KEPASE-733373 format. One line per 3 residues: their letters; for each residue x, y, z of N, C-alpha, C, O. Coordinates in pm, whole numbers, plus 50000, padded with zeros to 5 digits. Layout:
a	X,Y,Z,X,Y,Z,X,Y,Z,X,Y,Z ~ ...
//
This chain:
msk	21443,81103,64393,21462,81197,64298,21372,81166,64158,21390,81067,64087 ~ 21274,81270,64133,21161,81241,64025,21229,81250,63900,21330,81316,63875 ~ 21141,81151,63801,21203,81118,63661,21224,81242,63586,21147,81338,63593
eid	21325,81239,63519,21357,81336,63415,21246,81327,63315,21197,81218,63284 ~ 21207,81441,63266,21125,81434,63149,21180,81475,63000,21252,81571,62971 ~ 21126,81379,62916,21201,81415,62771,21138,81537,62699,21202,81626,62644
vlv	20984,81525,62710,20911,81643,62646,20833,81677,62742,20773,81598,62816 ~ 20829,81823,62746,20715,81905,62823,20664,81990,62726,20736,82052,62648 ~ 20514,81997,62726,20443,82073,62631,20353,82158,62707,20259,82114,62773
igs	20388,82300,62694,20280,82387,62748,20204,82454,62628,20243,82535,62545 ~ 20068,82387,62649,19982,82410,62529,19842,82367,62561,19796,82356,62674 ~ 19780,82345,62447,19629,82340,62463,19575,82171,62437,19632,82071,62394
cmt	19447,82198,62484,19378,82055,62478,19219,82109,62407,19148,82195,62458 ~ 19190,82035,62281,19096,82058,62230,19019,81936,62189,19076,81844,62131 ~ 18877,81934,62221,18800,81814,62159,18759,81834,62015,18709,81941,61981
dli	18781,81727,61920,18778,81745,61797,18617,81707,61753,18564,81600,61783 ~ 18569,81784,61699,18423,81757,61627,18471,81763,61470,18501,81860,61399 ~ 18467,81618,61441,18508,81571,61288,18376,81554,61184,18285,81477,61214
ayt	18372,81624,61072,18277,81600,60982,18349,81532,60850,18445,81595,60806 ~ 18323,81447,60803,18393,81395,60680,18304,81415,60576,18188,81385,60603 ~ 18329,81466,60444,18265,81490,60332,18344,81466,60175,18464,81449,60155
erl	18241,81472,60081,18305,81458,59970,18413,81550,59935,18516,81519,59874 ~ 18374,81693,59989,18438,81807,59931,18425,81908,60027,18327,81900,60101 ~ 18519,82021,60045,18504,82123,60160,18386,82211,60090,18376,82234,59970
pri	18283,82263,60215,18184,82349,60163,18246,82460,60141,18354,82482,60198 ~ 18181,82570,60037,18185,82702,59991,18118,82776,60089,18035,82738,60172 ~ 18171,82901,60067,18087,83017,60167,17947,83017,60177,17894,83070,60080
get	17879,82981,60253,17727,82990,60279,17670,82844,60204,17549,82833,60184 ~ 17745,82753,60171,17702,82632,60127,17678,82524,60264,17755,82503,60358 ~ 17542,82465,60237,17522,82338,60315,17541,82232,60217,17495,82245,60104
ihg	17622,82102,60260,17634,81988,60195,17622,81877,60296,17632,81895,60418 ~ 17599,81752,60235,17568,81634,60311,17716,81570,60343,17797,81557,60251 ~ 17741,81538,60454,17864,81449,60501,17848,81302,60490,17735,81257,60471
qkf	17956,81218,60500,17933,81080,60514,17939,81012,60672,17878,80911,60707 ~ 18019,81087,60750,18067,81052,60903,18095,81161,60961,18140,81265,60913 ~ 18053,81123,61123,18098,81231,61209,18186,81154,61319,18166,81035,61344
sig	18274,81223,61378,18326,81158,61489,18368,81267,61565,18391,81379,61517 ~ 18383,81223,61737,18452,81295,61831,18575,81243,61861,18587,81121,61860 ~ 18678,81320,61890,18795,81281,61896,18889,81376,62001,18839,81470,62061
fgg	19000,81348,62012,19089,81419,62134,19191,81517,62010,19258,81465,61921 ~ 19179,81640,62032,19310,81726,61988,19326,81837,62073,19305,81841,62194 ~ 19379,81958,61975,19435,82035,62022,19590,82032,62009,19648,81929,62041
kga	19653,82129,61970,19799,82111,61928,19894,82074,62021,19985,81999,61987 ~ 19884,82124,62154,19953,82110,62237,19949,81977,62300,20060,81926,62319 ~ 19844,81908,62336,19792,81762,62357,19833,81678,62238,19886,81571,62268
nqc	19821,81703,62115,19866,81621,61982,19986,81600,62019,20022,81489,62059 ~ 20067,81701,62010,20230,81689,61996,20292,81620,62124,20396,81554,62125 ~ 20206,81647,62238,20263,81563,62352,20251,81414,62334,20342,81333,62350
iaa	20121,81386,62298,20089,81237,62244,20150,81165,62155,20172,81044,62167 ~ 20188,81253,62035,20272,81219,61951,20447,81166,61984,20512,81072,61938 ~ 20479,81267,62078,20606,81237,62131,20591,81106,62222,20678,81019,62211
akl	20487,81089,62308,20488,80980,62405,20468,80850,62318,20512,80739,62348 ~ 20394,80880,62202,20360,80713,62127,20485,80683,62071,20497,80562,62050 ~ 20576,80748,62040,20701,80710,61999,20807,80656,62122,20903,80588,62085
gah	20795,80677,62233,20859,80645,62337,20912,80717,62446,20981,80666,62534 ~ 20874,80852,62439,20904,80976,62495,20829,80977,62658,20708,80969,62677 ~ 20921,80987,62749,20812,81047,62873,20788,81197,62854,20865,81291,62838
aal	20651,81187,62861,20572,81317,62814,20506,81383,62941,20444,81317,63024 ~ 20522,81504,62947,20410,81577,63027,20374,81699,62991,20459,81768,62934 ~ 20271,81741,63010,20171,81830,62974,20129,81936,63078,20091,81902,63190
vak	20136,82093,63031,20102,82192,63123,19971,82254,63050,20001,82315,62948 ~ 19855,82253,63074,19730,82291,63003,19615,82305,63111,19620,82288,63233 ~ 19489,82349,63016,19376,82389,63105,19268,82332,63026,19251,82348,62905
lgn	19186,82254,63120,19067,82183,63077,18948,82256,63138,18962,82311,63247 ~ 18835,82260,63074,18700,82288,63151,18625,82196,63231,18637,82074,63217 ~ 18540,82257,63325,18494,82157,63408,18348,82107,63332,18238,82138,63377
dsf	18366,82029,63218,18253,81971,63152,18261,81852,63130,18349,81789,63189 ~ 18177,81788,63043,18215,81636,63004,18333,81642,62919,18433,81578,62955 ~ 18335,81697,62832,18477,81722,62760,18594,81728,62798,18693,81683,62742
gts	18584,81804,62929,18737,81809,62998,18734,81676,63066,18836,81607,63071 ~ 18629,81640,63114,18652,81503,63207,18718,81397,63135,18822,81344,63174 ~ 18655,81367,63025,18687,81281,62902,18830,81298,62877,18907,81201,62882
ymq	18864,81397,62855,18999,81442,62795,19106,81428,62899,19218,81398,62858 ~ 19084,81447,63047,19187,81417,63140,19195,81242,63161,19299,81191,63205 ~ 19096,81174,63131,19110,81028,63143,19195,80999,63026,19283,80913,63037
hlk	19179,81053,62930,19246,80996,62800,19399,81040,62812,19489,80958,62791 ~ 19423,81162,62843,19582,81188,62887,19622,81064,62964,19725,81001,62939 ~ 19534,81031,63063,19612,80927,63163,19628,80806,63111,19726,80737,63139
dek	19517,80762,63016,19537,80648,62944,19658,80649,62868,19733,80552,62882 ~ 19698,80758,62776,19824,80757,62729,19938,80790,62783,20032,80832,62715 ~ 19944,80773,62918,20056,80803,62987,20121,80906,63001,20242,80914,63018
idv	20024,81014,62992,20089,81135,62982,20087,81189,63158,20001,81164,63243 ~ 20187,81253,63170,20216,81330,63309,20118,81451,63320,20148,81561,63271 ~ 19996,81428,63387,19902,81544,63416,19878,81632,63535,19783,81704,63564
scv	20013,81600,63607,20041,81686,63732,20030,81831,63731,20016,81895,63835 ~ 20036,81898,63588,19998,82030,63588,19921,82066,63474,19943,82165,63404 ~ 19808,81964,63453,19680,81981,63403,19558,82037,63498,19505,81971,63588
rvv	19531,82141,63470,19420,82182,63582,19276,82199,63500,19259,82196,63378 ~ 19194,82215,63587,19036,82193,63550,18984,82326,63578,19026,82355,63690 ~ 18905,82433,63525,18865,82560,63560,18724,82573,63515,18664,82494,63442
dcm	18683,82674,63562,18522,82689,63570,18493,82765,63443,18450,82880,63445 ~ 18518,82697,63333,18455,82731,63205,18450,82640,63105,18489,82527,63135 ~ 18407,82661,62979,18398,82542,62864,18535,82500,62822,18625,82584,62815
sgv	18554,82375,62793,18658,82330,62731,18692,82369,62599,18595,82404,62531 ~ 18809,82371,62541,18828,82424,62405,18751,82303,62301,18737,82188,62340 ~ 18717,82334,62204,18675,82255,62084,18723,82301,61959,18756,82418,61938
aqi	18726,82198,61865,18755,82233,61703,18648,82172,61632,18589,82069,61664 ~ 18630,82233,61548,18518,82194,61426,18601,82183,61313,18662,82277,61261 ~ 18602,82042,61268,18722,82023,61168,18612,81945,61059,18521,81869,61090
cvd	18648,81984,60939,18577,81922,60799,18677,81892,60706,18747,81979,60655 ~ 18687,81755,60678,18782,81669,60617,18721,81608,60484,18632,81522,60483 ~ 18778,81661,60378,18723,81596,60234,18785,81455,60201,18858,81413,60290
ksg	18774,81392,60116,18775,81248,60044,18915,81276,60012,18977,81170,60014 ~ 18999,81390,59978,19139,81390,59951,19212,81387,60062,19333,81367,60059 ~ 19138,81409,60182,19223,81410,60290,19246,81553,60351,19284,81570,60467
enn	19223,81642,60274,19240,81801,60324,19120,81856,60413,19005,81811,60410 ~ 19161,81950,60484,19046,81970,60566,19078,82122,60592,19178,82186,60561 ~ 18936,82172,60675,18974,82311,60732,18900,82297,60873,18806,82221,60899
iii	18967,82394,60964,18926,82387,61112,18908,82516,61180,18979,82615,61158 ~ 18821,82513,61257,18765,82631,61326,18786,82610,61485,18709,82529,61536 ~ 18865,82663,61556,18877,82663,61700,18841,82750,61800,18875,82867,61788
iag	18763,82706,61920,18720,82772,62011,18799,82732,62137,18794,82621,62191 ~ 18880,82846,62179,18993,82842,62280,18938,82772,62400,18994,82670,62442 ~ 18814,82828,62469,18757,82793,62609,18882,82813,62700,18960,82908,62695
and	18888,82710,62781,18955,82694,62922,19110,82729,62841,19176,82799,62918 ~ 19174,82704,62730,19285,82732,62695,19352,82881,62712,19469,82913,62735 ~ 19219,82970,62690,19266,83107,62704,19286,83161,62827,19310,83280,62846
tln	19275,83056,62932,19290,83098,63079,19419,83030,63141,19441,83021,63261 ~ 19511,82978,63025,19649,82932,63087,19736,83073,63091,19742,83158,63001 ~ 19796,83074,63207,19864,83220,63225,19978,83184,63343,19991,83078,63403
lnd	20053,83297,63356,20216,83309,63414,20191,83212,63533,20265,83114,63543 ~ 20086,83234,63629,20087,83146,63751,20111,82969,63733,20160,82886,63810 ~ 20052,82957,63596,20024,82803,63564,20175,82776,63536,20227,82673,63579
vie	20241,82862,63470,20412,82821,63450,20474,82837,63552,20568,82761,63577 ~ 20445,82924,63624,20528,82904,63766,20544,82771,63837,20641,82702,63868 ~ 20392,82758,63854,20364,82630,63928,20421,82506,63847,20449,82404,63910
akh	20436,82510,63733,20497,82407,63654,20693,82426,63654,20772,82356,63592 ~ 20718,82517,63726,20865,82534,63711,20936,82425,63743,21038,82411,63676 ~ 20911,82332,63834,20973,82177,63857,20984,82105,63739,21081,82034,63710
qie	20865,82125,63654,20863,82028,63553,20962,82084,63449,21034,81999,63397 ~ 20978,82211,63411,21056,82274,63321,21201,82239,63353,21288,82211,63270 ~ 21215,82244,63495,21347,82231,63533,21433,82094,63507,21555,82082,63505
ksk	21341,82003,63488,21390,81858,63457,21330,81807,63333,21288,81692,63319 ~ 21328,81908,63233,21269,81867,63091,21415,81905,63015,21494,81998,63034 ~ 21412,81774,62908,21510,81836,62799,21459,81892,62672,21537,81946,62594
vvm	21334,81882,62647,21268,81950,62536,21135,82023,62592,21053,81970,62666 ~ 21131,82132,62550,20999,82216,62586,20931,82285,62473,20981,82378,62410 ~ 20805,82230,62449,20722,82253,62308,20616,82365,62363,20569,82374,62476
fqf	20591,82456,62238,20474,82555,62262,20411,82570,62148,20473,82535,62048 ~ 20272,82625,62132,20212,82647,62001,20151,82785,62024,20186,82850,62122 ~ 20062,82833,61937,19980,82956,61960,19812,82959,61992,19735,83049,61959
etp	19779,82839,62064,19639,82825,62096,19625,82854,62221,19514,82838,62272 ~ 19715,82896,62283,19725,82973,62429,19789,83094,62433,19868,83128,62345 ~ 19759,83166,62534,19792,83330,62525,19982,83334,62488,20079,83270,62528
let	19963,83427,62408,20123,83449,62369,20207,83501,62489,20323,83475,62521 ~ 20121,83575,62539,20239,83653,62671,20267,83526,62763,20374,83519,62824 ~ 20173,83429,62773,20202,83297,62854,20339,83227,62800,20429,83187,62874
tvk	20339,83219,62658,20435,83151,62610,20565,83207,62612,20669,83140,62616 ~ 20557,83361,62607,20688,83435,62636,20765,83425,62744,20886,83403,62746 ~ 20663,83448,62868,20721,83423,63004,20754,83272,63011,20856,83245,63074
ale	20689,83176,62959,20750,83045,62973,20863,83015,62919,20938,82935,62974 ~ 20895,83080,62792,21026,83059,62710,21154,83151,62780,21273,83122,62769 ~ 21110,83244,62840,21204,83332,62924,21249,83233,63039,21367,83230,63074
lck	21168,83165,63088,21196,83050,63219,21272,82957,63171,21370,82922,63237 ~ 21241,82897,63043,21324,82791,62985,21445,82814,62942,21520,82722,62907 ~ 21479,82946,62940,21619,83021,62910,21717,82991,63021,21835,82960,63005
thh	21644,83006,63152,21756,82988,63254,21777,82844,63303,21820,82825,63417 ~ 21746,82732,63214,21764,82615,63213,21824,82538,63093,21856,82597,62990 ~ 21837,82423,63108,21952,82382,62979,21831,82274,62884,21859,82158,62853
ctt	21726,82329,62858,21644,82266,62793,21628,82326,62629,21662,82441,62604 ~ 21573,82236,62524,21566,82318,62420,21424,82335,62396,21340,82255,62439 ~ 21396,82436,62329,21291,82507,62311,21223,82480,62172,21302,82505,62081
ivn	21115,82442,62132,21052,82418,62023,20909,82540,62012,20812,82543,62087 ~ 20932,82613,61917,20771,82700,61901,20707,82662,61773,20763,82686,61666 ~ 20601,82608,61778,20521,82590,61665,20439,82712,61636,20372,82759,61728
aap	20437,82778,61500,20366,82891,61484,20229,82836,61422,20202,82852,61303 ~ 20150,82775,61505,20035,82773,61464,19923,82767,61597,19947,82711,61704 ~ 19796,82838,61564,19756,82869,61412,19826,82988,61388,19895,83041,61475
aas	19808,83044,61251,19872,83157,61190,19847,83287,61283,19746,83305,61350 ~ 19969,83383,61274,19933,83472,61341,20044,83584,61236,20156,83544,61204 ~ 20002,83698,61199,20073,83789,61113,20171,83863,61212,20283,83897,61172
eld	20121,83895,61369,20174,83980,61421,20240,83911,61552,20166,83865,61638 ~ 20374,83906,61565,20410,83823,61695,20524,83899,61762,20591,83981,61700 ~ 20541,83874,61868,20615,83920,61970,20756,83876,61921,20783,83757,61900
qri	20848,83981,61902,20974,83931,61843,21070,83850,61924,21167,83786,61882 ~ 21020,83867,62069,21132,83781,62158,21088,83619,62141,21158,83529,62187 ~ 20983,83600,62079,20967,83439,62045,21035,83401,61942,21053,83280,61926
fhl	21086,83493,61851,21191,83433,61738,21308,83413,61821,21365,83306,61798 ~ 21367,83495,61923,21502,83457,61976,21512,83376,62090,21618,83332,62134 ~ 21402,83357,62137,21397,83281,62263,21369,83133,62215,21380,83046,62301
sdv	21336,83100,62097,21301,82958,62060,21438,82900,61997,21513,82967,61926 ~ 21458,82779,62031,21583,82706,61980,21554,82658,61816,21638,82670,61727 ~ 21410,82599,61796,21389,82551,61698,21234,82642,61678,21154,82651,61770
fca	21214,82701,61551,21094,82779,61520,21042,82679,61376,21116,82656,61279 ~ 20921,82638,61389,20843,82560,61303,20729,82602,61263,20642,82631,61345 ~ 20709,82612,61122,20577,82679,61081,20548,82630,60952,20650,82610,60886
net	20418,82600,60882,20391,82558,60768,20402,82661,60647,20444,82774,60672 ~ 20373,82632,60539,20377,82742,60444,20288,82857,60471,20331,82972,60461 ~ 20136,82825,60511,20045,82942,60541,20113,83043,60633,20131,83163,60608
ete	20155,82965,60761,20194,83040,60868,20334,83106,60801,20327,83229,60807 ~ 20413,83076,60762,20534,83113,60722,20513,83254,60605,20591,83349,60599 ~ 20399,83235,60527,20359,83329,60447,20318,83458,60536,20353,83574,60511
mit	20237,83415,60647,20209,83517,60720,20312,83617,60790,20297,83739,60799 ~ 20423,83539,60839,20499,83609,60902,20596,83650,60837,20669,83723,60904 ~ 20639,83630,60704,20756,83650,60642,20691,83749,60510,20771,83809,60439
ner	20579,83757,60491,20523,83802,60364,20579,83755,60231,20574,83823,60128 ~ 20635,83630,60242,20669,83544,60129,20576,83465,60081,20525,83381,60156 ~ 20540,83475,59964,20462,83360,59890,20549,83239,59870,20668,83236,59836
ies	20462,83134,59899,20570,83009,59886,20492,82902,59796,20407,82822,59835 ~ 20529,82914,59694,20484,82811,59596,20609,82704,59527,20596,82617,59441 ~ 20716,82743,59592,20813,82640,59520,20926,82572,59648,20895,82610,59760
iad	21015,82505,59644,21102,82486,59728,21199,82602,59755,21242,82630,59867 ~ 21232,82676,59629,21313,82791,59627,21242,82901,59716,21306,82960,59802 ~ 21127,82922,59696,21052,83024,59772,21075,82993,59926,21132,83077,59995
akk	21031,82868,59983,21057,82816,60095,21206,82855,60166,21215,82921,60269 ~ 21306,82807,60099,21436,82844,60121,21469,82997,60159,21544,83033,60249 ~ 21387,83089,60059,21410,83241,60090,21331,83264,60199,21372,83349,60278
aal	21216,83204,60225,21139,83245,60372,21228,83213,60465,21277,83304,60532 ~ 21265,83073,60488,21362,83036,60583,21488,83162,60634,21522,83198,60747 ~ 21530,83200,60512,21636,83307,60544,21581,83418,60608,21651,83485,60683
klk	21451,83448,60585,21393,83558,60645,21363,83539,60785,21374,83633,60864 ~ 21317,83402,60830,21299,83372,60955,21429,83385,61041,21433,83427,61157 ~ 21550,83336,60953,21662,83340,61027,21707,83483,61071,21754,83508,61182
gkg	21688,83571,60974,21686,83747,60994,21611,83777,61097,21652,83878,61154 ~ 21498,83720,61155,21424,83777,61251,21483,83721,61381,21435,83761,61487 ~ 21564,83648,61381,21646,83577,61506,21621,83465,61537,21655,83436,61652
ckr	21553,83352,61452,21541,83203,61465,21666,83142,61465,21730,83166,61362 ~ 21710,83085,61531,21819,82967,61536,21801,82884,61424,21869,82886,61321 ~ 21690,82802,61453,21690,82691,61341,21540,82705,61284,21459,82624,61328
pvi	21499,82792,61198,21395,82755,61122,21367,82648,61054,21452,82605,60976 ~ 21225,82573,61070,21193,82481,60997,21062,82529,60938,20977,82594,60998 ~ 21057,82483,60790,20912,82502,60730,20854,82392,60665,20893,82348,60556
tlg	20764,82350,60726,20709,82210,60683,20621,82248,60532,20571,82360,60515 ~ 20612,82151,60439,20572,82171,60323,20464,82056,60283,20448,82023,60166 ~ 20408,82011,60368,20313,81914,60353,20378,81770,60293,20474,81710,60340
srg	20302,81734,60180,20347,81632,60111,20493,81637,60050,20558,81533,60036 ~ 20539,81749,60018,20667,81793,59959,20809,81781,60071,20925,81782,60028 ~ 20782,81771,60190,20883,81773,60301,20893,81889,60387,20802,81951,60443
avf	21009,81907,60388,21022,82026,60485,21173,82086,60443,21259,82017,60390 ~ 21191,82246,60482,21305,82313,60469,21355,82357,60593,21274,82388,60680 ~ 21490,82367,60617,21528,82397,60717,21659,82488,60720,21714,82514,60613
lqd	21716,82541,60847,21847,82607,60848,21913,82555,60980,21851,82544,61086 ~ 22032,82528,60966,22125,82471,61084,22154,82627,61150,22120,82732,61096 ~ 22225,82612,61279,22227,82702,61372,22332,82847,61306,22296,82965,61315
ese	22438,82809,61254,22518,82899,61177,22506,82897,61031,22599,82944,60965 ~ 22405,82850,60972,22426,82820,60832,22335,82920,60762,22226,82959,60805 ~ 22404,82962,60628,22302,83040,60566,22282,82981,60424,22274,83049,60322
dpi	22275,82860,60431,22216,82761,60314,22105,82668,60350,22137,82562,60404 ~ 21984,82692,60328,21887,82612,60369,21879,82475,60311,21905,82463,60191 ~ 21847,82364,60384,21851,82248,60318,21733,82202,60298,21651,82234,60384
yvp	21693,82134,60208,21538,82078,60167,21548,81923,60191,21647,81858,60157 ~ 21423,81861,60259,21433,81746,60313,21320,81675,60240,21212,81682,60299 ~ 21319,81609,60127,21196,81545,60055,21130,81450,60154,21185,81415,60259
vda	20992,81404,60107,20949,81301,60175,20882,81203,60062,20851,81248,59952 ~ 20864,81074,60095,20795,80988,59998,20656,81043,59966,20592,81107,60049 ~ 20603,81012,59823,20475,81035,59827,20380,80934,59853,20405,80819,59818
vka	20273,80964,59910,20177,80856,59981,20034,80920,59940,20015,81042,59935 ~ 19927,80816,59908,19804,80879,59901,19749,80873,60037,19746,80776,60112 ~ 19693,81029,60061,19655,81045,60183,19508,81007,60236,19410,81027,60164
vdt	19499,80964,60333,19363,80938,60389,19298,81063,60469,19182,81097,60446 ~ 19381,81130,60564,19347,81234,60649,19467,81305,60681,19567,81241,60715 ~ 19469,81447,60672,19588,81511,60643,19586,81562,60803,19696,81596,60847
tga	19487,81570,60880,19470,81633,61018,19565,81585,61111,19579,81468,61145 ~ 19643,81703,61159,19702,81632,61278,19853,81606,61199,19942,81572,61277 ~ 19886,81616,61079,20025,81592,61019,20110,81653,61091,20197,81591,61153
gda	20098,81804,61093,20194,81884,61172,20233,81856,61278,20350,81868,61314 ~ 20133,81809,61352,20156,81779,61494,20233,81652,61529,20297,81640,61633 ~ 20224,81554,61432,20290,81403,61426,20454,81471,61421,20542,81442,61501
flg	20468,81561,61314,20598,81615,61274,20682,81650,61414,20789,81608,61459 ~ 20570,81756,61468,20643,81822,61575,20687,81720,61720,20794,81710,61779 ~ 20574,81666,61741,20595,81556,61832,20719,81466,61814,20798,81435,61903
ama	20722,81431,61693,20844,81323,61654,20978,81408,61653,21081,81352,61690 ~ 20980,81525,61618,21117,81612,61633,21135,81643,61787,21251,81652,61828 ~ 21029,81660,61877,21068,81662,62017,21141,81522,62063,21250,81524,62119
ffl	21074,81409,62035,21086,81308,62083,21248,81265,62028,21325,81223,62114 ~ 21292,81275,61904,21397,81236,61856,21522,81346,61939,21626,81308,61992 ~ 21481,81462,61930,21601,81579,62000,21624,81527,62147,21739,81517,62189
ssf	21512,81493,62227,21547,81454,62352,21603,81327,62368,21683,81314,62460 ~ 21574,81221,62291,21629,81130,62307,21744,81074,62218,21795,80964,62242 ~ 21773,81132,62143,21898,81093,62061,21988,81214,62010,21988,81267,61899
snl	22064,81241,62122,22148,81364,62119,22248,81396,62008,22285,81510,61977 ~ 22292,81267,61945,22411,81247,61854,22372,81253,61690,22443,81255,61590 ~ 22204,81255,61713,22155,81274,61555,22188,81413,61507,22173,81510,61581
sfe	22223,81420,61411,22236,81546,61326,22078,81612,61309,21979,81538,61311 ~ 22068,81746,61294,21958,81813,61265,21877,81763,61157,21758,81735,61176 ~ 21937,81749,61038,21889,81709,60914,21830,81567,60946,21717,81547,60900
tvv	21884,81475,61010,21829,81348,61061,21705,81361,61104,21598,81325,61057 ~ 21738,81425,61213,21604,81465,61292,21468,81500,61197,21358,81444,61192 ~ 21517,81608,61129,21403,81668,61045,21351,81554,60974,21233,81519,60984
kys	21445,81491,60895,21414,81361,60788,21314,81271,60878,21201,81258,60830 ~ 21336,81218,60978,21256,81114,61058,21141,81179,61086,21037,81118,61061 ~ 21133,81304,61138,21017,81354,61151,20902,81366,61050,20783,81341,61068
cea	20977,81419,60920,20887,81398,60801,20837,81249,60762,20737,81235,60693 ~ 20899,81156,60800,20852,81013,60803,20741,80969,60889,20657,80886,60852 ~ 20742,81026,61007,20655,81047,61137,20512,81087,61048,20407,81024,61034
arc	20556,81214,60998,20410,81281,60955,20355,81228,60833,20234,81239,60813 ~ 20437,81167,60743,20383,81095,60632,20308,80950,60674,20203,80912,60622 ~ 20370,80888,60761,20292,80772,60821,20152,80818,60892,20054,80744,60888
svl	20149,80956,60964,20029,80975,61013,19909,80996,60912,19792,80978,60946 ~ 19951,81039,60778,19827,81086,60707,19740,80931,60622,19642,80929,60548 ~ 19809,80842,60664,19780,80722,60633,19639,80648,60688,19568,80563,60635
kag	19633,80711,60805,19511,80691,60905,19403,80787,60918,19460,80896,60917 ~ 19307,80802,60928,19191,80851,60975,19220,80941,61122,19285,80894,61215 ~ 19167,81060,61122,19167,81080,61263,19296,81188,61317,19364,81236,61226
tqt	19329,81224,61445,19401,81291,61478,19502,81206,61575,19592,81140,61524 ~ 19489,81207,61678,19576,81143,61787,19579,80973,61725,19678,80902,61706 ~ 19448,80945,61705,19483,80786,61647,19537,80754,61526,19544,80639,61484
sfp	19585,80879,61453,19679,80824,61326,19829,80838,61371,19911,80795,61289 ~ 19878,80892,61488,20011,80917,61511,20096,80797,61523,20052,80709,61597 ~ 20194,80779,61472,20286,80634,61469,20337,80606,61600,20347,80696,61683
tan	20370,80488,61623,20441,80454,61750,20581,80375,61656,20581,80345,61537 ~ 20667,80363,61734,20795,80299,61685,20783,80172,61578,20861,80157,61484 ~ 20670,80083,61611,20680,79979,61523,20596,80041,61395,20601,79975,61291
dlp	20530,80146,61394,20497,80197,61247,20605,80261,61176,20581,80290,61059 ~ 20748,80294,61234,20840,80362,61151,20969,80241,61164,21070,80255,61233 ~ 20944,80158,61104,21041,80051,61104,21199,80093,61027,21312,80062,61065
rvf	21168,80153,60938,21299,80208,60855,21391,80314,60951,21514,80325,60944 ~ 21315,80379,61028,21362,80512,61089,21404,80420,61244,21500,80463,61307 ~ 21348,80329,61285,21403,80252,61410,21518,80161,61383,21613,80149,61459
qsl	21501,80096,61265,21624,80044,61215,21758,80080,61187,21866,80021,61191 ~ 21714,80216,61152,21827,80291,61124,21906,80324,61230,22028,80306,61227 ~ 21841,80377,61334,21889,80413,61481,21963,80291,61536,22072,80305,61590
qsv	21903,80168,61521,21959,80064,61610,22068,80012,61495,22136,79919,61537 ~ 22095,80048,61373,22196,80004,61308,22327,80094,61343,22436,80036,61343 ~ 22322,80219,61371,22411,80305,61409,22431,80323,61562,22493,80420,61606
gei	22376,80228,61639,22398,80211,61783,22334,80293,61876,22370,80299,61994 ~ 22222,80367,61820,22150,80475,61892,22058,80393,62000,22046,80426,62118 ~ 21999,80289,61945,21920,80217,62062,21950,80061,62049,21980,80011,61940
psa	21941,79992,62159,21990,79851,62165,21908,79769,62098,21789,79801,62091 ~ 21956,79646,62034,21860,79558,61956,21783,79484,62056,21821,79451,62168 ~ 21674,79462,62002,21582,79358,62088,21628,79231,62133,21674,79145,62058
s	21616,79222,62237,21668,79079,62295,21565,78962,62262,21589,78847,62299
//
């Protein structure tokens, strides 16, 4: 019998082209940068690898182009121990992301979807055997939304938990996405676009969370960067704020993906944890990720989160090291 999958991600792969600068350029401005690097990204693969680095058995449903970027990415996924049996190579360019990071760690990003735009219903149907044996299935908006909806509908016929990450931001969403997701996660900008609520405070985030609940979200989660996150439980009308310890960020790129990958890992691997604890531990993973440069290279392992895993051990969630 094939091994059960902890986390299945149906999403994107992007090659990151990263420029590091003193500050982000203004419109029409050319500035000098200090460093350039090429890395592996895409919200789908990022979240999949973030979960795997923490210990999840993770699989990916995605498309790569038949170019050097695609070849390198496929090998990288295998090196990271990701199940790539449903990653297909197609006759077009691979997805790329152009990223600029300033000295404070802030960034702006332009993505070109490439092969990611070809992810379709047939790919989901071919991956049905993966969905059937997955505990958590996760989605983002870097692949066609109609494919996401159809995959979510398929997930509802099985007993897996679904997580939808509303990134990149979109103001017009198929309403079925809200109802089909068990967890709906968005950052401040994405939440503002969906709810038309300006988020400048924790109180604003709580108000927006209630709006997301009103749209049909079972467990809306709003990430607030260095301030932590706000979420709502299944039947609760009282949003909960989870703060995070302040740190001096090196690079915030991928912090949201570190959060989502960690959430998928904790939900799939520790069924007795409260959702508040899951959000708290996921915030800790994101906080840890901003202390390193890069995207996937910054994602923490269990060894990078000693407080979290010591806490899990103390309550008997994981066995003591022998």
